C-alpha positions as CSV (number, residue, x, y, z in Angstrom):
1,M,5.8,-76.4,255.0
2,D,3.4,-73.7,253.9
3,L,1.0,-71.9,256.2
4,D,-1.9,-74.1,255.0
5,G,0.1,-77.2,256.0
6,R,0.6,-75.8,259.5
7,A,-3.0,-74.8,259.8
8,G,-4.0,-78.3,258.7
9,F,-1.7,-80.0,261.2
10,L,-3.0,-77.9,264.1
11,T,-6.5,-78.6,263.0
12,A,-5.7,-82.3,262.9
13,V,-4.3,-82.4,266.4
14,T,-6.9,-80.0,267.9
15,P,-9.0,-82.9,269.4
16,A,-6.0,-83.9,271.6
17,Y,-6.4,-80.5,273.4
18,A,-9.8,-81.5,274.6
19,K,-8.0,-83.3,277.4
20,S,-6.4,-80.1,278.6
21,N,-8.4,-77.4,280.4
22,A,-11.4,-76.0,278.6
23,L,-9.9,-72.5,278.1
24,L,-6.8,-73.8,276.3
25,F,-9.0,-76.0,274.1
26,I,-11.2,-73.0,273.1
27,T,-8.1,-71.0,272.5
28,V,-6.7,-73.7,270.2
29,I,-10.0,-73.8,268.2
30,L,-9.8,-70.0,267.8
31,I,-6.2,-70.2,266.6
32,D,-7.3,-72.8,264.1
33,I,-9.9,-70.3,262.8
34,A,-7.3,-67.5,262.7
35,L,-4.8,-69.6,260.8
36,W,-7.4,-70.7,258.2
37,C,-8.5,-67.0,257.8
38,I,-4.8,-66.1,257.1
39,V,-4.6,-68.9,254.6
40,F,-7.7,-67.7,252.8
41,L,-6.5,-64.1,253.0
42,D,-3.2,-65.1,251.4
43,L,-5.0,-67.0,248.7
44,G,-7.3,-64.0,248.0
45,K,-10.4,-65.9,248.9
46,M,-11.4,-63.7,251.8
47,D,-12.1,-60.0,251.9
48,P,-9.3,-58.3,254.0
49,A,-11.8,-55.9,255.5
50,I,-13.5,-58.8,257.1
51,G,-10.7,-61.3,257.6
52,K,-8.0,-59.1,259.2
53,P,-10.1,-57.9,262.1
54,I,-11.3,-61.4,262.8
55,V,-7.6,-62.6,262.9
56,A,-6.6,-59.7,265.0
57,W,-9.2,-60.1,267.7
58,I,-8.8,-63.8,267.8
59,L,-5.1,-63.4,268.4
60,V,-5.5,-60.7,271.0
61,F,-8.0,-63.0,272.9
62,S,-5.6,-66.0,272.5
63,G,-2.7,-64.0,273.8
64,W,-4.5,-62.8,276.9
65,A,-5.8,-66.4,277.5
66,G,-2.2,-67.6,277.3
67,V,-1.0,-65.0,279.8
68,Y,-3.9,-65.9,282.2
69,L,-3.2,-69.6,281.9
70,A,0.6,-69.2,282.4
71,G,0.0,-67.0,285.5
72,A,-2.6,-69.5,286.8
73,V,-0.2,-72.4,286.5
74,V,2.7,-70.5,288.2
75,C,0.6,-69.1,291.1
76,N,-1.4,-72.2,291.7
77,T,1.8,-74.3,291.7
78,V,3.7,-72.0,294.0
79,Y,0.9,-71.6,296.5
80,G,-0.2,-75.3,296.2
81,K,-3.9,-74.2,296.0
82,V,-6.2,-72.6,293.5
83,I,-5.5,-68.9,293.3
84,Y,-6.6,-68.4,289.7
85,P,-9.3,-70.8,288.7
86,V,-8.7,-72.9,285.6
87,P,-11.7,-74.7,283.9
88,K,-11.7,-78.4,283.9
89,P,-11.1,-80.5,280.7
90,W,-14.1,-81.4,278.7
91,V,-12.8,-84.9,278.1
92,K,-11.2,-87.1,280.8
């Protein structure tokens, strides 16, 4: 499966993440954008001077959001109360 197939699949399942917390949902949307930017960079349809910084910053933000969410899940579970706040889902 090529990168465009993977980007397409993640884009197709993105609405399912609306039931998770809002930070994870926003992160998945940003990763969708990053993957499509990589596809367009590979196809030569996007200027690398514009696309590469966009991809880099999105992935940096996504990584830090993942670290925060992982820490929040662990600490909140261990202590049995909210230590690190996690936003509520947008869809119930």
